[in-house]
C-alpha positions as CSV (number, residue, x, y, z in Angstrom):
1,M,0.0,0.0,0.0
2,R,1.4,3.4,-0.9
3,S,1.7,6.0,1.7
4,A,0.1,9.4,1.2
5,P,2.3,12.3,0.2
6,S,3.6,14.2,3.1
7,S,1.9,17.5,2.0
8,Q,-1.5,15.7,1.8
9,T,-1.0,14.2,5.3
10,E,-0.1,17.6,6.7
11,T,-3.2,19.2,5.0
12,S,-5.5,16.5,6.5
13,A,-4.0,17.0,9.9
14,A,-4.4,20.7,9.7
15,E,-8.0,20.3,8.6
16,V,-8.8,18.0,11.5
17,S,-7.0,20.4,13.9
18,W,-9.0,23.4,12.6
19,L,-12.3,21.5,12.8
20,T,-11.6,20.3,16.4
21,A,-10.8,23.8,17.5
22,W,-13.8,25.5,15.9
23,L,-16.4,22.7,16.3
24,P,-17.7,24.1,19.7
25,A,-17.9,27.7,18.4
26,L,-19.3,27.5,14.9
27,P,-22.9,26.1,15.7
28,A,-23.3,28.6,18.5
29,L,-22.1,31.5,16.4
30,A,-24.4,30.5,13.6
31,V,-27.4,30.4,16.0
32,I,-26.6,33.9,17.4
33,V,-26.1,35.5,14.0
34,L,-29.2,33.9,12.5
35,W,-31.5,34.4,15.5
36,W,-30.4,37.8,16.8
37,P,-32.7,39.8,14.5
38,S,-35.7,38.0,16.0
39,I,-35.3,39.6,19.5
40,S,-37.5,42.5,18.5
41,G,-40.5,40.3,18.1
42,S,-43.6,40.5,20.3
43,F,-45.2,38.1,22.8
44,Q,-47.3,35.5,21.0
45,F,-50.2,33.0,21.8
46,D,-49.4,31.1,25.0
47,D,-46.8,33.7,26.1
48,W,-49.7,35.8,27.4
49,N,-51.1,33.1,29.6
50,V,-47.9,31.5,30.9
51,I,-45.8,34.7,31.3
52,V,-47.4,38.1,30.7
53,N,-50.6,37.5,32.6
54,E,-49.2,34.9,35.0
55,P,-48.4,36.7,38.4
56,R,-46.6,33.5,39.7
57,V,-43.6,34.2,37.4
58,H,-43.4,37.9,37.8
59,S,-40.9,37.7,40.7
60,L,-38.8,35.2,42.5
61,A,-41.0,35.6,45.7
62,A,-44.1,34.9,43.7
63,W,-42.5,31.8,42.1
64,W,-41.5,30.5,45.5
65,Q,-44.9,30.9,46.9
66,S,-46.5,29.0,44.0
67,M,-44.3,25.9,44.7
68,P,-44.8,23.0,44.7
69,G,-46.0,23.0,41.1
70,I,-45.4,21.6,37.7
71,R,-42.3,22.5,35.6
72,P,-40.7,24.4,38.5
73,L,-37.4,25.1,36.7
74,L,-39.0,26.4,33.6
75,K,-41.1,28.8,35.7
76,L,-38.0,29.9,37.6
77,S,-36.4,30.8,34.4
78,Y,-39.4,32.9,33.5
79,A,-39.4,34.6,36.9
80,L,-35.7,35.4,36.6
81,N,-36.3,36.8,33.1
82,F,-39.3,38.9,34.2
83,S,-37.4,40.3,37.2
84,L,-34.5,41.4,35.0
85,D,-36.6,42.7,32.0
86,P,-40.3,42.0,31.4
87,R,-40.0,42.8,27.7
88,P,-40.0,40.0,25.2
89,A,-36.4,40.9,24.0
90,G,-34.9,39.6,27.2
91,F,-36.8,36.3,27.1
92,R,-35.7,35.8,23.5
93,V,-32.0,36.5,24.2
94,V,-32.1,33.7,26.8
95,N,-33.9,31.3,24.4
96,I,-31.2,32.0,21.8
97,L,-28.4,31.4,24.2
98,I,-30.0,28.1,25.3
99,H,-30.2,27.0,21.7
100,A,-26.6,28.0,21.0
101,L,-25.4,25.9,24.0
102,S,-27.4,22.9,22.9
103,A,-25.9,23.1,19.4
104,T,-22.4,23.3,20.8
105,L,-23.0,20.3,23.1
106,L,-24.5,18.3,20.2
107,G,-21.5,18.9,18.0
108,S,-19.2,17.6,20.7
109,L,-21.4,14.5,21.4
110,L,-21.8,13.6,17.8
111,R,-18.1,13.9,17.1
112,G,-17.4,11.4,19.9
113,R,-20.1,9.0,18.6
114,G,-18.6,9.2,15.2
115,L,-15.2,8.3,16.5
116,R,-16.7,5.4,18.4
117,A,-18.4,4.2,15.3
118,G,-15.1,4.0,13.5
119,L,-15.2,7.2,11.4
120,S,-11.9,8.9,10.7
121,E,-11.2,11.9,12.8
122,A,-11.7,14.2,9.8
123,N,-15.0,12.6,8.8
124,A,-16.3,12.5,12.4
125,S,-15.5,16.2,12.9
126,Q,-17.0,17.2,9.6
127,A,-20.2,15.1,10.0
128,A,-20.7,16.3,13.6
129,L,-20.3,20.0,12.6
130,F,-22.7,19.6,9.7
131,A,-25.3,17.8,11.9
132,A,-25.0,20.4,14.6
133,L,-25.6,23.1,12.0
134,L,-28.6,21.3,10.7
135,F,-29.9,21.2,14.3
136,A,-29.0,24.8,14.9
137,L,-30.5,26.3,11.7
138,H,-33.5,24.2,10.8
139,P,-36.7,26.4,10.6
140,V,-38.8,23.9,12.7
141,Q,-36.6,25.0,15.7
142,T,-38.2,28.5,15.6
143,E,-41.1,27.2,17.6
144,A,-38.8,26.2,20.4
145,V,-36.5,29.2,20.2
146,T,-38.3,32.3,18.7
147,Y,-41.6,31.4,20.3
148,I,-40.9,32.3,23.9
149,S,-43.2,29.6,25.4
150,G,-41.3,27.0,23.4
151,R,-38.5,27.3,26.0
152,S,-40.0,24.3,27.7
153,S,-38.7,22.2,24.8
154,S,-35.4,23.9,24.3
155,L,-34.4,24.2,27.9
156,A,-35.3,20.6,28.8
157,A,-33.3,19.5,25.7
158,C,-30.3,21.5,26.8
159,F,-30.3,19.8,30.2
160,C,-30.8,16.4,28.4
161,L,-27.7,17.1,26.3
162,L,-25.8,18.2,29.3
163,S,-26.8,14.9,31.0
164,L,-25.7,13.0,27.9
165,Y,-22.4,14.8,27.9
166,C,-21.8,13.9,31.6
167,W,-22.8,10.3,30.8
168,V,-20.2,10.1,28.1
169,R,-17.5,11.5,30.5
170,S,-18.6,9.0,33.2
171,E,-17.4,6.2,30.9
172,D,-13.8,7.2,31.8
173,R,-12.5,5.5,34.8
174,E,-11.2,8.7,36.3
175,R,-13.9,10.5,38.3
176,S,-16.6,8.4,36.7
177,S,-18.8,8.5,39.9
178,A,-18.7,12.3,39.9
179,W,-19.6,12.5,36.2
180,L,-22.4,10.0,36.7
181,L,-23.8,12.1,39.6
182,A,-23.7,15.2,37.4
183,C,-25.6,13.1,34.7
184,C,-28.3,12.4,37.3
185,V,-28.5,16.0,38.4
186,C,-28.9,17.3,34.9
187,F,-31.5,14.6,34.3
188,G,-33.5,15.9,37.3
189,L,-33.2,19.5,36.0
190,A,-34.5,18.4,32.6
191,V,-37.5,16.7,34.1
192,A,-38.1,19.8,36.3
193,T,-38.2,21.8,33.1
194,K,-40.5,19.5,31.1
195,E,-41.7,16.1,32.2
196,T,-41.2,14.5,28.7
197,A,-37.5,14.4,29.6
198,L,-38.2,11.3,31.6
199,I,-37.4,9.4,28.5
200,L,-33.7,10.3,28.8
201,P,-32.4,7.0,30.2
202,L,-33.7,5.2,27.1
203,A,-31.9,7.8,25.0
204,L,-28.7,7.1,26.9
205,L,-29.2,3.4,26.3
206,L,-29.6,4.1,22.6
207,Y,-26.5,6.4,22.4
208,S,-24.5,3.6,24.0
209,S,-25.8,0.9,21.7
210,D,-22.3,0.1,20.6
211,R,-21.5,-1.0,24.2
212,P,-22.5,-4.3,25.9
213,V,-26.2,-3.9,26.9
214,S,-25.7,-5.5,30.3
215,Q,-22.9,-3.2,31.2
216,T,-24.9,-0.1,30.0
217,L,-28.0,-1.2,31.9
218,Q,-26.0,-1.6,35.1
219,R,-24.6,1.9,34.8
220,L,-28.1,3.2,34.0
221,T,-29.5,1.9,37.3
222,P,-29.3,5.2,39.2
223,L,-31.1,7.0,36.4
224,F,-33.9,4.4,36.2
225,L,-34.3,4.7,40.0
226,L,-34.4,8.5,39.7
227,M,-36.9,8.2,36.9
228,A,-39.2,6.1,39.0
229,A,-38.9,8.5,42.0
230,M,-39.7,11.5,39.8
231,L,-42.7,9.7,38.4
232,V,-44.0,9.1,41.9
233,V,-43.5,12.7,42.8
234,A,-45.2,13.9,39.7
235,L,-48.3,11.7,40.3
236,S,-48.5,13.0,43.9
237,L,-49.1,16.5,42.6
238,P,-52.8,17.3,42.1
239,T,-52.0,19.4,38.9
240,Y,-50.4,16.4,37.2
241,R,-53.2,14.1,38.2
242,R,-55.7,16.6,36.8
243,L,-53.8,16.9,33.5
244,L,-53.6,13.1,33.2
245,A,-57.4,12.9,33.7
246,V,-58.0,15.6,31.1
247,S,-55.6,13.8,28.7
248,L,-57.4,10.4,29.1
249,D,-60.8,12.2,28.6
250,T,-59.7,13.8,25.4
251,R,-59.7,10.5,23.4
252,T,-59.1,6.9,24.1
253,I,-55.5,5.5,23.9
254,G,-56.5,3.4,20.8
255,E,-57.9,6.5,19.1
256,N,-54.7,8.4,20.0
257,L,-52.5,5.7,18.6
258,L,-54.4,5.9,15.3
259,T,-54.3,9.7,15.3
260,Q,-50.6,9.8,16.1
261,S,-49.7,7.3,13.4
262,H,-50.6,10.1,10.9
263,A,-49.1,12.8,13.1
264,I,-45.7,11.2,13.2
265,F,-45.6,11.1,9.4
266,Y,-46.6,14.7,9.3
267,L,-43.8,15.6,11.7
268,A,-41.3,13.6,9.7
269,G,-42.3,15.5,6.6
270,Q,-41.7,18.8,8.4
271,L,-38.0,17.9,8.4
272,V,-37.9,18.3,4.6
273,R,-40.8,20.7,4.0
274,I,-38.8,23.6,5.3
275,T,-41.2,26.2,4.0
276,N,-44.2,24.6,5.7
277,V,-43.5,25.5,9.4
278,N,-46.9,25.8,11.0
279,A,-47.6,27.2,14.5
280,D,-51.0,25.6,14.8
281,P,-51.5,22.7,12.5
282,Q,-55.0,21.3,12.4
283,L,-54.3,17.6,12.1
284,P,-57.3,15.3,12.1
285,V,-58.3,13.0,15.0
286,V,-58.8,9.4,13.8
287,D,-61.5,7.8,15.9
288,A,-62.0,4.7,13.9
289,L,-59.8,2.2,12.1
290,N,-59.6,2.8,8.4
291,W,-57.2,1.8,5.6
292,N,-55.1,4.9,5.8
293,A,-54.7,4.5,9.6
294,A,-54.0,0.8,9.4
295,L,-51.3,1.4,6.7
296,S,-49.7,4.2,8.8
297,V,-49.6,2.0,12.0
298,F,-48.2,-0.9,10.0
299,A,-45.5,1.3,8.4
300,L,-44.5,2.8,11.7
301,A,-44.4,-0.6,13.5
302,T,-42.4,-2.2,10.6
303,T,-39.9,0.7,10.6
304,V,-39.3,0.5,14.4
305,V,-39.0,-3.3,14.3
306,W,-36.5,-3.1,11.4
307,A,-34.5,-0.5,13.3
308,L,-34.4,-2.6,16.4
309,L,-33.3,-5.7,14.5
310,N,-30.6,-3.8,12.6
311,C,-28.9,-2.0,15.5
312,R,-25.7,-3.9,14.8
313,R,-25.8,-4.4,11.0
314,R,-27.0,-0.9,10.1
315,P,-26.2,1.2,13.2
316,L,-26.5,4.6,11.5
317,A,-30.0,4.2,10.0
318,S,-31.2,2.4,13.1
319,F,-30.0,5.1,15.4
320,A,-31.6,7.8,13.3
321,V,-35.0,6.0,13.3
322,L,-35.0,5.0,17.0
323,W,-33.8,8.4,18.2
324,F,-36.5,10.2,16.2
325,M,-39.2,7.8,17.4
326,L,-38.0,7.8,21.0
327,W,-38.1,11.6,21.5
328,L,-41.6,11.7,19.9
329,A,-42.9,8.9,22.1
330,P,-43.8,11.1,25.2
331,T,-46.0,13.4,23.2
332,N,-47.0,11.4,20.2
333,S,-47.9,7.9,21.3
334,L,-50.1,6.8,24.2
335,L,-51.3,9.9,26.1
336,P,-53.6,12.1,24.1
337,R,-53.0,15.9,23.8
338,L,-55.5,18.6,22.8
339,D,-53.1,19.6,20.0
340,V,-52.3,16.5,18.0
341,A,-48.8,17.7,17.0
342,N,-46.6,20.8,17.1
343,D,-43.2,21.5,15.4
344,R,-41.4,22.1,18.7
345,Q,-41.8,18.3,19.4
346,L,-39.1,17.9,16.8
347,Y,-36.5,19.8,18.7
348,Q,-34.6,16.8,19.9
349,A,-36.1,14.3,17.5
350,L,-34.4,16.1,14.6
351,I,-30.9,15.0,15.9
352,G,-31.2,11.4,14.6
353,P,-32.1,12.2,11.0
354,A,-29.5,15.1,11.0
355,W,-26.7,12.8,12.1
356,W,-27.8,10.2,9.4
357,L,-27.7,12.8,6.7
358,A,-24.4,14.2,7.8
359,V,-22.6,10.9,8.0
360,R,-24.0,9.8,4.6
361,L,-22.9,13.0,3.0
362,F,-19.4,12.9,4.3
363,A,-19.1,9.2,3.3
364,W,-19.4,10.1,-0.4
365,Q,-16.9,8.4,-2.7
366,P,-14.1,10.5,-4.2
367,D,-15.8,10.7,-7.6
368,R,-18.7,12.6,-5.9
369,A,-16.7,14.3,-3.1
370,M,-16.2,17.4,-5.1
371,L,-20.0,18.0,-5.0
372,R,-20.1,17.8,-1.2
373,P,-19.2,21.4,-0.5
374,V,-21.9,22.5,-3.0
375,A,-24.5,20.3,-1.3
376,V,-23.5,21.4,2.2
377,A,-23.7,25.1,1.2
378,L,-27.0,24.8,-0.6
379,I,-28.6,23.0,2.4
380,L,-27.3,25.4,5.0
381,V,-28.2,28.5,3.0
382,A,-31.7,27.1,2.3
383,L,-32.3,26.4,6.0
384,S,-30.9,29.8,7.1
385,W,-33.0,31.7,4.7
386,T,-36.3,29.9,5.6
387,T,-35.5,30.3,9.3
388,Y,-34.8,34.0,8.8
389,Q,-38.1,34.3,7.0
390,R,-39.9,32.3,9.6
391,N,-38.6,34.6,12.4
392,L,-40.1,37.6,10.7
393,V,-43.6,36.0,11.4
394,Y,-43.0,36.5,15.1
395,E,-42.4,40.3,14.7
396,T,-46.0,41.2,15.5
397,E,-49.1,39.3,16.6
398,I,-50.9,40.3,13.4
399,A,-48.1,38.9,11.3
400,F,-48.1,35.7,13.4
401,W,-51.8,35.1,13.2
402,E,-52.1,36.1,9.5
403,D,-49.5,33.5,8.7
404,T,-51.2,30.9,10.9
405,A,-54.7,31.6,9.5
406,A,-53.3,31.4,6.0
407,R,-51.7,28.0,6.6
408,N,-54.9,26.8,8.4
409,P,-57.8,28.2,6.5
410,A,-60.3,25.9,8.3
411,S,-59.1,26.8,11.8
412,S,-61.6,28.9,13.9
413,R,-58.9,29.3,16.6
414,A,-56.5,31.0,14.1
415,A,-59.3,33.2,12.8
416,N,-60.4,34.2,16.3
417,N,-56.9,35.0,17.5
418,L,-56.3,37.0,14.3
419,G,-59.4,39.0,15.1
420,M,-58.0,39.7,18.6
421,A,-54.7,40.8,17.1
422,Y,-56.5,43.2,14.7
423,A,-58.7,44.6,17.5
424,I,-55.7,45.3,19.8
425,E,-54.2,47.3,16.9
426,C,-57.5,49.2,16.4
427,R,-58.3,47.6,13.1
428,F,-61.9,46.9,14.1
429,G,-63.2,46.2,10.6
430,D,-60.6,43.5,10.0
431,A,-61.3,42.2,13.5
432,E,-65.0,41.9,12.9
433,S,-64.4,40.0,9.6
434,A,-62.0,37.6,11.3
435,F,-64.4,36.9,14.2
436,E,-67.3,36.3,11.7
437,R,-65.1,33.9,9.8
438,A,-64.2,32.1,13.1
439,V,-68.0,31.8,13.9
440,A,-68.7,30.4,10.4
441,L,-65.9,27.9,10.7
442,S,-67.1,26.4,14.0
443,G,-70.4,26.7,15.6
444,D,-68.9,25.4,18.8
445,D,-66.4,28.2,19.1
446,Y,-68.0,30.3,21.8
447,Y,-64.9,32.5,22.2
448,S,-65.3,34.0,18.7
449,R,-69.0,34.6,19.3
450,I,-68.4,36.4,22.6
451,N,-65.5,38.3,21.1
452,L,-67.7,39.5,18.2
453,I,-70.5,40.7,20.5
454,L,-68.0,42.5,22.8
455,L,-66.2,44.0,19.8
456,R,-69.5,45.5,18.5
457,K,-70.3,46.9,21.9
458,G,-66.8,48.4,22.4
459,L,-66.2,46.1,25.4
460,L,-63.6,43.7,24.1
461,P,-60.9,43.0,26.7
462,G,-57.4,44.0,25.7
463,V,-58.4,47.0,23.6
464,D,-56.9,50.2,24.9
465,S,-59.7,52.9,24.7
466,K,-57.1,55.7,24.9
467,R,-55.2,54.2,22.0
468,C,-58.3,53.3,20.1
469,P,-60.8,56.1,20.9
470,H,-63.4,54.9,18.4
471,A,-63.7,51.4,19.9
472,V,-67.4,50.8,19.0
473,L,-68.3,49.6,15.5
474,N,-70.8,51.7,13.7
């Protein structure tokens, strides 16, 4: 076998050294540059209920008095934000920094996994950087970053990635117990932010699928015990028990499985339909078995079984499928939700497919390798541009709800909320038309009926009479 020329070897080494040095910084820098213009946007949708009009997060003292409660760490982050600056810009800065940290952690973790899978140092570094940039720049992430209330997803994910980082470090013999303890602490913080993070021990098992299963399960014992303890604590809280009862009353578990079989395909499609980001998708509820539902369930089950059976033979594709399905399981499987699916549920699920695409791209043969920089550039530019355009939607409530109503023309909720946005900005004629459309779309939507009556009487809550002196429609 001929050795490579010394100049080529030196170039490869320099490339690896450069990538290793910049890998932590580039995804974070990309996030800050792309998302920084979005800090001027307004509060939207749930932001009003969970932050602006929620006195329990308006100070640290109020937060403390409201405990014990659900998602305590998430609410603490809101209270700290509100105490420092109640305007939306301060909240968005924190969201951007959380996303930047997550992208940095992800790049480091994927590089390590690539090396463990036998990739060369150059390929592992390049693939990890590209996957981290896909995660950082994809427009579906706007719902977890630009949408302030989406912090529940991004902050919980950040703690999950921190826990995974500590888990990887705990594999070293030196100070392994300290790192494992840090892993458990970060796991607890993730669950205290959003309860769906309880799935993390299974994600750690999947990440370590290249290790002996018995050894991994033994090391995971503290986390499984912690998971059980946190489940007991959660079920002891009246709020969680009430939410569980509401969930089970929404639809049966069987109906939800049929419904989610369609929703998961929708969410998978959102990874490639980058111009179709939708804040309030109106996905159908499937309440009876039909051919479409049966085929969806069969396809999903077959895919998961194939991935489980091919963990050794096709580790990359299996990891991508199982990671995607695993992180959707808490929200898109057994327990029904009022909203069938939302883009922010893809925040961590995106990592699996992103890693698959990155590794496949950087495994191209030499005859196609010259096309790789072009493909990488086109993908990243397309994602960045659509994310930038999507962030513009969050600039005002009118822009947000006009976009949502246009994407969901049959949604009475979108039409009603658009009417409220128009009314607050003193556009009463537009508001009346939007409320009338909401009433026409759904006879059960009493919110829009009441809002229409109050608008015509000049009594609609939220309308500033000083700013809108002619608040009664003629």
